[in-house]
C-alpha positions in Angstrom: 0.1 15.9 -11.8 3.2 13.8 -11.9 5.5 15.3 -9.3 9.2 14.8 -10.1 11.7 14.5 -7.2 9.6 13.1 -4.3 13.0 12.0 -3.0 14.0 15.6 -2.6 10.9 16.2 -0.5 11.4 13.1 1.6 15.1 13.9 2.2 14.1 17.3 3.5 11.6 16.0 6.0 13.9 13.3 7.2 16.5 15.8 8.4 16.2 16.3 12.2 15.8 20.1 11.8 12.8 19.7 9.5 10.9 16.8 10.9 8.0 19.1 11.6 7.5 19.5 7.8 6.7 15.8 7.2 2.9 15.8 7.5 2.5 19.1 5.6 4.7 17.9 2.8 2.9 14.5 2.6 -0.4 16.4 2.5 0.9 18.7 -0.3 2.2 15.8 -2.3 -1.1 13.8 -1.9 -3.1 16.8 -3.2 -0.7 17.7 -6.0 -0.2 14.2 -7.3 -4.0 13.7 -7.7 -4.6 17.2 -9.2 -5.1 17.9 -12.9 -3.9 21.5 -13.0 -3.9 23.0 -16.5 -2.9 26.5 -15.4 -1.6 28.5 -12.5 -5.1 29.6 -11.7 -6.0 25.9 -11.1 -3.2 25.7 -8.5 -4.6 28.9 -6.8 -8.0 27.2 -6.5 -6.5 24.5 -4.2 -3.7 26.5 -2.7 -4.9 30.1 -2.4 -1.8 31.2 -0.6 0.6 29.9 -3.3 2.6 32.6 -5.2 2.6 32.4 -8.9 6.1 33.5 -10.0 6.1 33.0 -13.7 8.0 30.7 -16.0 5.7 27.9 -14.6 7.1 28.3 -11.1 4.9 28.3 -8.0 5.9 28.9 -4.4 4.0 27.0 -1.8 4.0 27.8 1.9 4.6 24.6 3.9 4.0 23.9 7.6 2.3 27.1 8.5 4.5 29.2 6.3 7.7 27.9 8.1 9.1 26.4 4.8 8.9 27.3 1.1 8.5 24.8 -1.7 9.2 25.9 -5.3 7.8 23.7 -8.0 8.2 24.4 -11.8 5.1 23.1 -13.7 4.7 22.0 -17.2 0.9 22.3 -17.3 0.6 20.8 -20.8 2.3 17.6 -19.8 0.9 17.6 -16.2 4.3 17.6 -14.6 5.7 19.3 -11.6 9.4 19.5 -10.9 10.5 20.2 -7.4 13.1 22.9 -7.7 13.7 24.0 -4.1 12.5 23.3 -0.5 13.9 25.1 2.5 13.4 27.7 5.2 12.5 31.3 4.6 16.1 32.4 5.0 17.3 29.8 2.5 14.6 30.8 0.1 15.6 34.5 0.4 19.1 33.4 -0.7 18.0 32.0 -4.1 16.7 33.5 -7.3 13.3 31.9 -7.5 12.9 32.9 -11.2 15.9 30.9 -12.3 16.2 28.0 -9.9 
């Protein structure tokens, strides 16, 4: 998968308050960028705790479920667009189906 917005992920882990997310996000990115996911079920095979939201969106638990990462996938084109990354309280404040 080609993951769009690695800079967004990097900017997140570089913040002092989120430094503990760096290794988990790097690991997620390494797996996702090498994956060939054709469907949400393919994502679930590698990330069993991911939540399939619909509209191509998947929510990943990062750093022991401390953070949430929302990615919108275009499976046909093998693209993933980072739509959101943040804490649980920040995640609770968004509409994950439209972000």
